[in-house]
Each structure stands twice: as structure tokens, then as C-alpha cells.
BATI-752504 format. One record per residue (C-alpha): z, x, y; residue number from 1. Coordinates in pm, 1 decimal, decimal comma, padded with zeros to 6 digits, always signed. Example, Ala and Ser with C-alpha at 12.3 -4.5 7.8 and 13.67 -1.06 7.14 Angstrom:
% residues 2
> pz_px_py_i
> +00780,0_+01230,0_-00450,0_1
> +00714,0_+01367,0_-00106,0_2
This chain:
% residues 287
> pz_px_py_i
> +00011,6_+00020,2_+00009,1_1
> -00104,8_+00140,5_+00356,3_2
> +00192,6_+00228,5_+00620,4_3
> +00139,0_+00085,0_+00893,8_4
> +00087,0_+00389,8_+01214,3_5
> +00240,1_+00352,1_+01516,7_6
> +00077,7_+00607,4_+01812,3_7
> +00323,4_+00569,5_+02100,4_8
> +00220,1_+00731,6_+02447,0_9
> +00459,1_+00837,4_+02717,6_10
> +00289,1_+00829,3_+03088,1_11
> +00499,5_+01095,1_+03312,4_12
> +00464,5_+01240,0_+03638,0_13
> +00779,1_+01444,5_+03830,0_14
> +00949,7_+01378,9_+03494,1_15
> +01365,7_+01382,8_+03472,3_16
> +01585,2_+01465,9_+03259,2_17
> +01529,1_+01094,2_+03136,8_18
> +01250,4_+01215,8_+02925,9_19
> +01477,1_+01446,2_+02665,5_20
> +01704,5_+01078,0_+02573,1_21
> +01306,5_+00954,0_+02578,9_22
> +01225,3_+01218,3_+02305,3_23
> +01446,9_+01273,0_+02141,1_24
> +01492,8_+00856,9_+02059,1_25
> +01105,5_+00856,9_+01892,3_26
> +01166,5_+01170,2_+01748,4_27
> +01501,3_+01075,9_+01579,8_28
> +01351,8_+00718,8_+01491,2_29
> +01339,9_+00602,6_+01114,1_30
> +00993,1_+00552,4_+01115,7_31
> +00884,4_+00867,6_+01350,2_32
> +00516,6_+00722,5_+01537,8_33
> +00218,8_+00965,4_+01630,5_34
> +00386,1_+01065,6_+01961,0_35
> +00154,9_+01112,4_+02237,0_36
> +00269,6_+01274,9_+02606,0_37
> +00015,7_+01250,8_+02872,0_38
> +00116,7_+01349,4_+03274,2_39
> +00073,9_+01676,5_+03517,3_40
> +00023,7_+01989,7_+03339,3_41
> +00340,6_+02102,4_+03545,6_42
> +00572,9_+01879,2_+03370,5_43
> +00434,9_+01903,9_+03055,8_44
> +00507,3_+02312,2_+03046,5_45
> +00874,9_+02157,7_+03195,8_46
> +00893,2_+01903,6_+02889,2_47
> +00833,4_+02186,5_+02619,0_48
> +01060,0_+02412,1_+02775,6_49
> +01343,3_+02162,9_+02625,9_50
> +01193,9_+02087,5_+02322,6_51
> +01198,9_+02369,5_+02002,3_52
> +00903,0_+02471,2_+01855,2_53
> +00877,7_+02183,3_+01552,9_54
> +00901,3_+01904,6_+01811,6_55
> +00651,0_+02052,7_+02020,8_56
> +00402,4_+02076,1_+01667,7_57
> +00500,6_+01719,2_+01666,9_58
> +00379,4_+01614,2_+01995,3_59
> +00012,0_+01597,8_+02112,8_60
> +00046,7_+01684,5_+02521,8_61
> -00229,1_+01573,5_+02702,9_62
> -00303,8_+01716,2_+03115,2_63
> -00402,4_+01470,7_+03349,5_64
> -00293,0_+01429,6_+03709,5_65
> -00355,1_+01064,4_+03848,7_66
> -00264,1_+00682,8_+03761,7_67
> -00056,0_+00575,9_+03551,7_68
> -00335,1_+00279,5_+03426,8_69
> -00534,0_+00558,5_+03357,3_70
> -00294,2_+00807,0_+03169,7_71
> -00233,3_+00518,0_+02941,2_72
> -00555,2_+00481,7_+02879,4_73
> -00661,4_+00845,7_+02815,5_74
> -00354,0_+00806,5_+02529,6_75
> -00519,4_+00467,8_+02384,0_76
> -00812,2_+00686,3_+02337,1_77
> -00648,5_+00932,7_+02231,6_78
> -00448,4_+00785,7_+01960,0_79
> -00515,5_+00684,0_+01596,7_80
> -00236,2_+00476,6_+01517,7_81
> -00309,4_+00072,5_+01384,9_82
> -00104,2_-00007,6_+01667,6_83
> -00015,5_+00126,8_+02002,2_84
> +00294,2_+00137,2_+02210,4_85
> +00356,3_+00253,8_+02566,8_86
> +00627,6_+00355,8_+02696,7_87
> +00789,5_+00504,1_+02999,4_88
> +01016,1_+00839,5_+03051,7_89
> +01302,2_+00654,2_+03114,8_90
> +01301,2_+00429,5_+02815,8_91
> +01531,0_+00537,7_+02558,6_92
> +01475,0_+00336,0_+02207,0_93
> +01715,4_+00239,1_+01979,1_94
> +01713,9_+00426,7_+01646,9_95
> +01576,8_+00166,9_+01455,1_96
> +01324,8_+00038,0_+01700,5_97
> +01020,8_+00155,1_+01476,6_98
> +01179,8_+00056,1_+01128,4_99
> +01211,3_-00274,5_+01262,7_100
> +00884,5_-00334,2_+01484,9_101
> +00695,8_-00206,4_+01181,1_102
> +00812,0_-00488,7_+00959,5_103
> +00694,3_-00715,1_+01193,9_104
> +00334,1_-00580,2_+01220,1_105
> +00192,2_-00777,3_+00961,0_106
> +00239,5_-01142,9_+01117,9_107
> +00199,7_-01067,8_+01447,9_108
> -00046,8_-00852,9_+01671,5_109
> +00208,2_-00791,6_+02026,6_110
> +00574,5_-00704,8_+01982,4_111
> +00818,9_-00745,0_+02327,6_112
> +01111,7_-00519,6_+02266,9_113
> +01337,2_-00600,6_+02536,9_114
> +01550,5_-00356,5_+02720,5_115
> +01892,3_-00328,9_+02849,9_116
> +02098,6_-00140,4_+03174,3_117
> +02328,8_+00146,6_+03105,2_118
> +02568,1_+00002,7_+03292,6_119
> +02648,3_+00231,1_+03464,1_120
> +02929,3_+00277,5_+03710,8_121
> +02742,6_+00194,8_+04038,4_122
> +02711,0_-00217,2_+04140,7_123
> +02335,3_-00212,0_+04142,0_124
> +02269,3_-00047,7_+03838,3_125
> +02542,9_-00290,0_+03691,4_126
> +02370,1_-00566,1_+03817,9_127
> +02018,8_-00465,8_+03711,8_128
> +02193,2_-00413,8_+03352,4_129
> +02273,1_-00845,5_+03361,7_130
> +01957,5_-00882,0_+03512,6_131
> +01825,5_-00777,8_+03197,7_132
> +02087,1_-00950,0_+02985,1_133
> +01923,4_-01239,5_+03163,5_134
> +01562,0_-01173,6_+03044,9_135
> +01659,5_-01029,4_+02688,9_136
> +01464,3_-01334,6_+02535,2_137
> +01267,9_-01453,5_+02814,1_138
> +00904,4_-01437,2_+02666,0_139
> +00758,8_-01548,9_+03053,2_140
> +00950,8_-01255,8_+03161,1_141
> +00829,7_-01002,7_+02920,8_142
> +00512,8_-00807,6_+02821,3_143
> +00451,0_-00688,3_+02508,0_144
> +00479,8_-00278,5_+02479,4_145
> +00336,1_-00290,4_+02058,8_146
> +00042,4_-00421,0_+02030,3_147
> -00282,1_-00382,2_+01780,9_148
> -00529,7_-00161,8_+01852,8_149
> -00820,1_-00347,4_+01731,8_150
> -00765,9_-00611,1_+02018,2_151
> -00898,2_-00335,8_+02230,7_152
> -01273,1_-00199,0_+02097,1_153
> -01598,7_-00084,7_+02147,4_154
> -01512,1_+00072,7_+02509,4_155
> -01237,1_-00122,8_+02619,2_156
> -00905,3_-00030,2_+02742,8_157
> -00569,2_-00210,9_+02775,3_158
> -00535,0_-00099,2_+03147,6_159
> -00716,4_-00133,0_+03469,9_160
> -00678,8_+00055,9_+03820,7_161
> -00713,2_-00227,0_+04007,3_162
> -00385,0_-00373,2_+03891,0_163
> -00178,8_-00044,1_+04013,5_164
> +00144,4_-00016,3_+04033,9_165
> +00127,8_-00400,6_+03884,7_166
> +00007,4_-00232,9_+03523,1_167
> +00180,8_-00431,1_+03247,1_168
> +00088,5_-00764,0_+03421,2_169
> -00258,3_-00630,0_+03420,9_170
> -00201,3_-00555,8_+03096,0_171
> -00072,0_-00884,8_+02995,3_172
> -00374,1_-01035,3_+03151,0_173
> -00597,5_-00891,7_+02924,0_174
> -00418,0_-00966,3_+02620,0_175
> -00369,3_-01308,1_+02710,3_176
> -00745,8_-01301,7_+02605,2_177
> -00667,3_-01189,0_+02255,9_178
> -00462,3_-01530,3_+02146,9_179
> -00185,3_-01301,3_+02029,2_180
> +00022,7_-01403,6_+01761,1_181
> +00296,9_-01225,4_+02011,1_182
> +00671,2_-01174,0_+01866,3_183
> +01016,5_-01014,4_+01994,3_184
> +01144,9_-00771,4_+01770,3_185
> +01575,6_-00771,3_+01761,7_186
> +01582,1_-00399,4_+01929,1_187
> +01591,8_-00276,9_+02219,5_188
> +01497,3_+00008,0_+02468,9_189
> +01794,5_+00105,9_+02683,1_190
> +01670,8_+00176,1_+03024,6_191
> +01852,4_+00334,7_+03367,6_192
> +01815,1_+00166,9_+03661,2_193
> +01928,5_+00396,9_+03932,8_194
> +01672,8_+00302,9_+04218,0_195
> +01910,5_+00259,7_+04603,5_196
> +01896,6_-00031,9_+04791,2_197
> +01551,1_+00103,5_+04984,6_198
> +01407,2_+00256,0_+04687,5_199
> +01416,5_-00104,8_+04534,8_200
> +01277,6_-00255,4_+04852,6_201
> +01008,2_+00004,8_+04899,3_202
> +00894,7_-00054,7_+04492,0_203
> +00843,7_-00453,2_+04552,8_204
> +00691,0_-00398,0_+04885,8_205
> +00438,2_-00179,8_+04715,6_206
> +00420,4_-00491,0_+04422,6_207
> +00345,2_-00744,9_+04728,0_208
> +00052,0_-00475,2_+04816,4_209
> -00165,1_-00532,6_+04462,1_210
> -00024,3_-00913,2_+04371,4_211
> -00387,7_-00999,4_+04586,9_212
> -00555,7_-00852,3_+04310,6_213
> -00407,6_-00966,2_+04009,6_214
> -00421,2_-01363,4_+04221,9_215
> -00815,7_-01272,6_+04265,1_216
> -00789,7_-01202,8_+03822,0_217
> -00613,6_-01509,5_+03737,1_218
> -00447,4_-01717,0_+04046,6_219
> -00243,6_-01903,4_+03774,9_220
> -00127,3_-01580,5_+03611,5_221
> -00073,0_-01513,2_+03953,0_222
> +00106,8_-01745,8_+04166,8_223
> +00282,7_-01798,4_+03788,2_224
> +00489,2_-01436,1_+03873,8_225
> +00571,7_-01506,0_+04145,6_226
> +00703,7_-01869,3_+04184,0_227
> +01048,7_-01895,8_+04364,9_228
> +01095,4_-02220,0_+04210,6_229
> +01008,7_-02139,5_+03853,0_230
> +01128,1_-01744,3_+03867,9_231
> +01399,6_-01789,8_+04105,9_232
> +01515,3_-02154,5_+04175,2_233
> +01496,1_-02301,2_+03830,5_234
> +01573,3_-01946,5_+03650,9_235
> +01868,3_-01846,1_+03749,2_236
> +02026,5_-02219,7_+03803,1_237
> +01960,0_-02288,1_+03413,4_238
> +02233,2_-01934,3_+03376,4_239
> +02475,5_-02054,3_+03609,4_240
> +02704,0_-01983,8_+03319,0_241
> +02704,6_-01594,3_+03398,7_242
> +02871,9_-01702,7_+03727,2_243
> +03181,5_-01789,6_+03589,8_244
> +03184,9_-01495,6_+03377,7_245
> +03060,5_-01230,2_+03611,2_246
> +03043,5_-01391,9_+03951,7_247
> +03037,2_-01055,6_+04128,7_248
> +02745,8_-00901,6_+04006,3_249
> +02560,6_-01274,8_+03943,1_250
> +02614,5_-01339,4_+04337,2_251
> +02495,5_-00974,7_+04380,2_252
> +02169,8_-01042,0_+04146,8_253
> +02068,9_-01385,9_+04319,1_254
> +02122,6_-01227,5_+04675,3_255
> +01930,7_-00870,4_+04520,2_256
> +01651,3_-01117,6_+04419,8_257
> +01556,6_-01256,5_+04745,9_258
> +01556,5_-00902,3_+04891,2_259
> +01297,6_-00783,2_+04620,4_260
> +01123,5_-01144,7_+04743,6_261
> +01127,6_-01063,0_+05079,6_262
> +01015,4_-00728,6_+05003,0_263
> +00740,7_-00807,3_+04786,2_264
> +00610,3_-01118,2_+05033,3_265
> +00623,4_-00865,6_+05330,0_266
> +00396,3_-00637,7_+05092,0_267
> +00140,8_-00923,6_+05040,1_268
> +00126,0_-00989,1_+05371,1_269
> +00060,6_-00627,0_+05457,0_270
> -00275,6_-00590,7_+05225,0_271
> -00417,3_-00834,4_+05458,8_272
> -00479,5_-00556,4_+05704,3_273
> -00503,6_-00254,1_+05516,1_274
> -00782,6_-00426,9_+05361,1_275
> -01015,9_-00268,4_+05528,7_276
> -00894,5_+00115,1_+05363,8_277
> -00895,5_+00124,7_+05028,9_278
> -00570,9_+00009,8_+04842,4_279
> -00513,6_+00296,2_+04650,9_280
> -00560,4_+00551,2_+04950,1_281
> -00354,5_+00287,7_+05160,9_282
> -00081,5_+00235,3_+04904,7_283
> -00042,0_+00689,2_+04801,9_284
> +00006,1_+00666,2_+05181,5_285
> +00297,9_+00460,5_+05172,3_286
> +00445,9_+00597,9_+04881,3_287
């Protein structure tokens, strides 16, 4: 019986210490995947210094300086697995993630992998950990990270540079056209979120700059993603039990979502002003 093989694509840029925990998590899985790292050579060399010879031999490194969407597509084209998983450098997989996912792959074409926050000492870290707990099994809020490679063939790639920072939303848009069977694995990634409030606002402002491209590609999907009633009032209204369990952090999360929304719509309005220039160029200047 053929064993299902999974290829893991990790994109890196300005790599941090988190990549060590990410790689350790994949290298110590009960089912070892093919690992492909795509990023600038300076980051690759930094990563190699933290690994032993055996670990380096088990990883394919690809030197590429460019956007995340393009980097993931390069990794996808180099992958040899039946299924492909895309990961960021700060995502640490649970030890049995690959094993649990492999057992599901005969019944599903794409797998959602929930995320947990580290719950660090900072207020925002605890707020983000609560947010991830709230969306843990919300299919509308989560995008599959593991998918059947054969859904994208004949030169088609899963990621599109026109969606910029909205890479996962853009991927989900493409995936939706394949009518995949989607499951949720009973495992998770641990993700450290140590953004300051200003960095958080900047990130959502940049998302707002790109949303017009998503709406242009699929108006229904684009508007669904940013619907303040469904994704805000209704979503958190159904989870008011957490207001009793974690009153300070739940209140902080709701306030943060209002700030995120304001930053997002400011970026959206700004996108009407900057259309005369390449959006890629303009966003890079604002980064």
C-alpha cells in the first residue's frame, strides 16, 4: 500500500529565532514530510548554521528574494508530495500533526489546521491567544493549509501575486473553484504573535490596500471576508460566554477588532488614491 507523502513549504524572510522551533517541529514529526525552504540566501545561510549536517541534508533550500505568493509557488513546483502544506516560519506543528493529517487524506482533498497562541505574558499576546481559541473550529474564518497537489496541474499554481498580503484569502478563492472535500484535523500549529498595536494596525491597513483585488475577483467572497456584521457583531455575540470566563481579554479582543476594522477600511479607502501607481510598488513603500 502506497504511503501518502506530504511536502511542507516554509517561506522565510528576515528570519527570526522562531524558525528553529518551526523546523524542529517538522523534523521531529512521527511522520516526516519533505521540507522545502524558500527565501533569500542570507536567511538560508543563517538557518543552516542552526542545523546539523544530517538535518541540512534532509531539507531542500531554494534561494529566492521576492513576495510570499511567488515563493510558495516556487516551492509548490519543486514539491514531490501527493499533498502540500504551506507554513510560515513562526508556526510550530504539534508532534503528531503529520501523522493525524495523513490518516485523514484518503477522505479529504484539503485540511484545515487550527492555530493556538503561545499565551505569552503580554496583554496583546493573551488577547490573540483567545482569538485563536474562538476561531479554532470556525470553517468560515479558517483556510486550509494542507491540500491535494493534483488539484493544481497543467502549470496552474495555488497562489496569485495580485492578492498580495491577502495570500491565504486568495488561495482559498482558488481552492473553492475545485469543490474540495475539506476536513479539520484534531491537531494544531502554535503561533507566536508578538506584534505591537502599531504593527497590528499597519498590517490591517496593508490588508485594506489589497482587498479591492479580492473583491474584483469574487465580490461575494471579498465582502464576506470583511462583513462587520457577520464577522464582527454576530461572531462575537455568539461567544459571549467568554465574556464571563475572560472578561478583560474578551473585552480587549472586541476593542482590538474595532481598531483592526478601522485600520483595514482606512487602507481600503487609501487604495482608491494609489491606483495610479503599481499597488506592489506602493505597498512596498508603505512597508
